[in-house]
Every structure is written in C-alpha cells, then in structure tokens.
N, C-alpha and C positions, 0 to 999 in steps of 0.2 A: 975479266973479259974473254970469251973466245973470239976467235975468228970471225966465226958465223956474227953474233951479237953485233961486232963492229961493222961486219959487215953491211948488214941489215941498216943499222946508223946513217954511214955515209949514204948507202940510195935512198932512207927517207930524208936526210938533207940536203941531198940533190937534188929529189924531186921538188923539195916541199922552195928550196933554192929558186926553181925554174918555174916553179908555177905562181909565185907570191907576187901579189900587186904592189910591185915598187912606189910606183903612184901613191900607196895610202899610204907608206911608211915614211917617207920622204914627199912632203913635210907632214908630217904625225898628221893620220886622218883623227886621232883624240888631240885636241885643245884642251879642255875642260881641266883644268887642275884637280878638279875635287874629286872631279870622275878615274882620273891615272891616282892620286894619293887610295882613291878606294881600291884599285886594281895594287897596286902596289903593298895597301895592307892587308890583302886576301893574300899576298904573294907571299910577302916576308913575313916570318913567323918572329924573326928577333924585333928587338927593339929599333925605334926610328937612327935614321941614323943622316946624313945628308946624300943625297941623291946624285946622279950625274948622267948625261948624258947619254951615254952607250946605255947604264941602266933602263933610262925611259924606253930606251930603242929598241931595247929587249920585250920591253912589257908592250911596246903598241905590236912588237912582230907576237909575241903571244899572244896577247888575241886577235889580232888578224890570222895566224894559224888554227887558230882553234875555231874561230867562227864560221870561216869562208875554207879550211881545208880538213878539220876535224883531224888536228896533227895538236895533243896534249902531250907528248914527250919533252919535258922540260931540258934534256942533251940535247933533241932534235932542233930545236927552238933556239937553245944558247948559242949552237954552231950556225944557224940559220944569221941569226942578230947579226953575231960576230962579224961572219962575212960580210954581211950586208954592211955595216960599219965600217969594214976596211975598202970596200968598193965606194963607200959615198965619199961626196968634196967637201968642201969644207964648210960652204954656203948651205948645204943639206943635215950636216951635222951641230950647223950653229940654231939652227931649230930647236933641236934637243936639249942644248946645252942650254940658249935662253929661258925653256921651259925650265930646265932642273933648277935655275936662280931663283924661277919664280914660284914653286914648289919647295924651293927650301926657304923663302923668306916668311 
C-alpha cells in the first residue's frame, strides 16, 4: 500500500469517525438477532463461528456507514469500529456482548 492510499484511508476514517452518529452505535440500533444474523451471513463467507461483541459492533458500524454515509470500504469501517470500540465504556460494550450471547445460543 503506498502513502497516498494510506493517507486517503486515514482521511476517510477520520471523516467517518467525526460524522457517524454514536447514539445509533451505542446501544446498537439493530437489536433484532435475526436481522444481525442476516447481516453476518451476508458479510461472512466463512462457516459460522461464535460471534463476539466487537464483531457485532463492526456489523452495526458497517450498516450505519453504508446507509447514512455511503461508505462501503471495509478497511475504513473496521478502523472506525475499532476506534469506537476502544472509546466505549463497559456499559456500552456490554450491549454488544449480551447480544452476541443471544445470537450464539
């Protein structure tokens, strides 16, 4: 990856991070386990495995980025999801962890 593409990823990450509605991410605006499973199956071509809170957070960020910000670059979405996850507190993370337990059962 050259420096120009790295810079463009950083700019896209920073722009999405600044503009994404955190209130739609924490707590997750998608609470329906069936809807989340549909998104997970569409996004993962691999066989089913146990899902974790961060993985579900990434899916919600991806949908929010796609629908509201027209961002479809998986690298940018993953970078923003990682930033949001690191900035979140235990209560915010717990929403996703509980949702992951429900989906895995």
